[in-house]
C-alpha positions as CSV (number, residue, x, y, z in Angstrom):
1,F,7.1,-53.4,-54.1
2,A,7.6,-49.9,-55.4
3,L,5.3,-47.0,-55.4
4,E,4.4,-45.7,-58.8
5,G,6.3,-42.9,-59.9
6,A,9.5,-44.7,-59.4
7,H,11.9,-44.1,-62.5
8,P,13.4,-47.3,-64.3
9,P,17.2,-47.4,-64.6
10,P,18.8,-45.9,-67.9
11,Q,19.3,-48.4,-70.6
12,R,22.8,-48.9,-71.1
13,G,25.1,-51.0,-73.9
14,R,22.2,-50.8,-76.5
15,A,23.8,-50.8,-79.9
16,A,23.7,-48.1,-82.6
17,P,22.2,-49.2,-85.6
18,S,24.7,-49.4,-88.5
19,K,25.0,-47.0,-91.1
20,G,23.5,-49.0,-94.0
21,A,20.7,-50.2,-92.0
22,Q,17.3,-48.9,-93.2
23,R,15.2,-47.5,-90.1
24,P,11.6,-48.2,-90.2
25,P,9.0,-45.3,-90.8
26,P,8.2,-43.2,-87.7
27,A,4.7,-44.8,-87.7
28,Q,5.6,-48.3,-87.8
29,A,8.4,-47.9,-85.5
30,E,5.7,-46.2,-83.0
31,R,3.4,-49.1,-83.6
32,A,6.0,-51.8,-83.2
33,A,7.1,-49.9,-79.7
34,Q,3.2,-49.9,-78.4
35,A,2.8,-53.6,-79.4
36,T,6.4,-54.6,-77.4
37,M,5.2,-52.6,-74.6
38,A,1.7,-54.1,-74.5
39,A,3.1,-57.8,-74.6
40,S,5.4,-56.9,-71.7
41,Q,2.5,-55.5,-69.8
42,I,0.2,-58.2,-67.9
43,D,-3.1,-57.4,-66.1
44,W,-2.0,-58.8,-63.0
45,A,-5.4,-58.5,-61.1
46,E,-7.1,-60.2,-63.9
47,D,-4.2,-63.0,-63.8
48,L,-5.1,-63.6,-60.3
49,V,-8.7,-63.5,-60.7
50,T,-8.3,-66.3,-63.6
51,E,-6.5,-68.6,-61.2
52,V,-9.0,-68.1,-58.2
53,V,-11.8,-68.7,-60.3
54,G,-9.9,-71.9,-61.8
55,E,-9.3,-73.1,-57.9
56,R,-13.0,-72.3,-56.9
57,L,-14.0,-74.6,-59.6
58,K,-11.9,-77.5,-58.9
59,A,-13.0,-77.4,-55.2
60,A,-16.5,-77.4,-56.1
61,T,-16.1,-80.6,-58.4
62,R,-14.7,-82.5,-55.5
63,K,-17.6,-81.7,-53.0
64,R,-20.3,-84.0,-53.1
65,G,-23.7,-82.9,-53.9
66,A,-22.4,-79.2,-54.7
67,E,-23.8,-77.3,-57.4
68,P,-21.5,-76.5,-60.0
69,L,-20.1,-73.1,-60.2
70,S,-20.4,-70.6,-63.0
71,H,-16.9,-69.3,-64.2
72,A,-18.8,-66.0,-65.2
73,I,-20.2,-65.5,-61.8
74,E,-17.3,-66.2,-60.1
75,A,-14.9,-64.2,-62.0
76,K,-17.7,-61.1,-61.6
77,K,-17.6,-61.6,-57.9
78,L,-13.9,-61.3,-57.5
79,R,-13.6,-58.3,-60.2
80,E,-16.1,-56.3,-58.5
81,S,-15.1,-56.8,-55.2
82,W,-11.5,-55.8,-56.6
83,E,-12.8,-52.5,-58.1
84,A,-15.1,-51.6,-55.0
85,L,-11.7,-52.2,-52.7
86,R,-9.9,-49.7,-55.3
87,V,-12.8,-47.0,-55.0
88,W,-12.7,-47.3,-51.4
89,L,-9.1,-46.8,-51.1
90,R,-8.9,-43.7,-53.5
91,A,-11.7,-42.2,-51.3
92,K,-9.8,-42.4,-48.1
93,L,-6.5,-41.6,-49.6
94,L,-7.9,-38.4,-51.2
95,A,-9.4,-37.2,-48.1
96,K,-5.9,-37.6,-46.6
97,R,-6.6,-40.5,-44.3
98,G,-5.1,-43.9,-44.0
99,A,-7.0,-47.2,-45.1
100,S,-6.2,-50.6,-43.5
101,I,-6.8,-54.0,-45.0
102,P,-7.2,-56.6,-42.3
103,G,-4.6,-59.4,-42.9
104,F,-2.9,-57.7,-45.8
105,G,-1.8,-54.5,-45.2
106,R,-2.3,-50.4,-44.8
107,F,-1.9,-47.5,-47.1
108,T,-1.3,-44.2,-45.5
109,W,0.2,-40.8,-45.5
110,Q,3.5,-39.7,-43.9
111,V,3.6,-36.1,-42.8
112,L,7.0,-34.6,-43.6
113,G,8.9,-31.6,-42.1
114,D,8.0,-30.1,-38.7
115,Y,4.3,-30.9,-39.3
116,R,2.1,-33.6,-37.3
117,P,-0.6,-35.7,-38.6
118,S,-3.3,-33.9,-36.5
119,D,-2.2,-30.9,-38.7
120,L,-4.4,-32.1,-41.5
121,Q,-7.3,-31.4,-39.4
122,D,-6.3,-28.6,-37.1
123,R,-4.8,-26.5,-40.0
124,P,-6.7,-27.2,-43.0
125,E,-5.7,-23.8,-45.1
126,E,-2.0,-25.0,-45.1
127,L,-0.3,-27.0,-47.7
128,I,1.2,-29.9,-45.7
129,P,4.0,-32.1,-47.4
130,L,2.8,-35.8,-47.4
131,R,4.4,-38.9,-48.3
132,P,2.4,-42.0,-49.5
133,V,3.4,-45.1,-47.2
134,F,2.7,-48.9,-47.8
135,Q,3.3,-51.6,-45.5
136,F,2.2,-55.2,-45.4
137,S,0.7,-56.5,-42.1
138,E,2.6,-58.7,-39.9
139,D,0.3,-61.3,-40.3
140,F,0.3,-61.1,-44.1
141,C,4.0,-61.5,-43.8
142,K,4.1,-64.4,-41.4
143,A,1.5,-66.5,-43.6
144,H,3.7,-66.2,-46.6
145,L,7.1,-66.3,-44.9
146,L,8.0,-63.0,-45.8
147,P,10.1,-60.3,-43.7
148,W,8.6,-57.7,-41.8
149,R,9.8,-55.0,-39.6
150,P,7.8,-52.3,-38.0
151,I,8.1,-48.5,-39.1
152,A,8.0,-45.5,-37.0
153,E,4.2,-44.3,-36.0
154,D,4.5,-40.6,-35.1
155,K,4.4,-39.5,-38.0
156,L,1.8,-41.8,-39.8
157,V,-1.6,-40.7,-40.6
158,E,-4.5,-42.9,-38.7
159,C,-5.7,-45.6,-40.6
160,A,-9.6,-46.6,-40.8
161,D,-10.0,-50.4,-41.1
162,L,-12.1,-52.0,-44.0
163,N,-15.7,-52.7,-43.0
164,Y,-16.9,-55.2,-45.5
165,S,-20.4,-55.0,-45.2
166,I,-20.0,-51.1,-45.9
167,L,-17.9,-52.0,-49.0
168,A,-20.5,-54.5,-50.3
169,L,-23.3,-52.2,-49.7
170,R,-21.9,-49.1,-51.1
171,H,-19.3,-50.0,-53.6
172,T,-20.9,-53.4,-55.2
173,S,-24.2,-53.8,-57.2
174,R,-25.4,-57.1,-55.6
175,L,-22.6,-58.9,-53.4
176,T,-22.9,-59.7,-50.0
177,K,-20.5,-59.1,-46.9
178,D,-19.4,-62.9,-47.4
179,M,-18.7,-62.7,-51.1
180,V,-16.9,-59.5,-50.9
181,W,-14.6,-60.9,-48.0
182,S,-13.9,-64.3,-49.5
183,A,-13.1,-62.7,-52.8
184,L,-10.7,-60.3,-51.3
185,R,-9.1,-62.8,-48.8
186,D,-8.7,-65.2,-52.2
187,L,-7.1,-62.4,-54.0
188,Q,-4.9,-61.2,-51.4
189,R,-3.7,-65.1,-50.8
190,K,-2.7,-65.3,-54.2
191,I,-0.6,-62.0,-54.1
192,G,1.3,-63.3,-51.0
193,D,2.0,-66.8,-53.0
194,R,3.4,-64.9,-56.0
195,I,5.9,-62.6,-53.9
196,A,6.5,-65.9,-51.9
197,S,7.6,-67.5,-55.1
198,G,9.6,-64.7,-56.3
199,Y,7.5,-63.3,-58.9
200,S,7.7,-59.6,-60.1
201,L,4.2,-57.9,-60.2
202,T,2.4,-54.9,-60.4
203,L,-1.0,-54.2,-58.8
204,D,-2.9,-51.1,-59.4
205,F,-5.0,-50.1,-56.3
206,G,-6.5,-47.3,-57.4
207,V,-4.2,-45.0,-55.6
208,G,-1.0,-45.9,-57.5
209,Q,0.6,-49.0,-58.2
210,L,2.7,-51.2,-55.8
């Protein structure tokens, strides 16, 4: 994963148009470029939602006496839970705090220079340089057979753990704690499956893209 803001490598080897080739009008060329870009960009969050909903519907049909699930309702639970997580993460990071998602990873800040994390509270009038940091949890990496290594903690801002009850109460319309927990659990599992399978994906967590 790479934090948002990384610049793509320069393209090399692009053939120059021949002298006799006719260039399309600027407006047409711009539309073509936008169409190509749109085709190459995938809404990975929605893609994961579709997969999870499919799995839930299949699992329900295999259970005797289980009521059939609604595709629309299950998708709404997943989308709303994902958006609630994004809102919570954004609020924490904008307040210069860290945020930890149990079983998945943590988003936090690294204090640069001679500053310490405690200076964010003790010296609020100063502009303290910070670098965003994301790290998968050790449990997440073990579950998906991914490499994991510890990082130095002394310069990292302390993280607040995600509280599913508060997330459901404050950031969703009618979802319960269990609904939010199971939705995020299934989406995080799918993220791990994709990474372990070698897929390249980009996810917007509300505080940047990973």
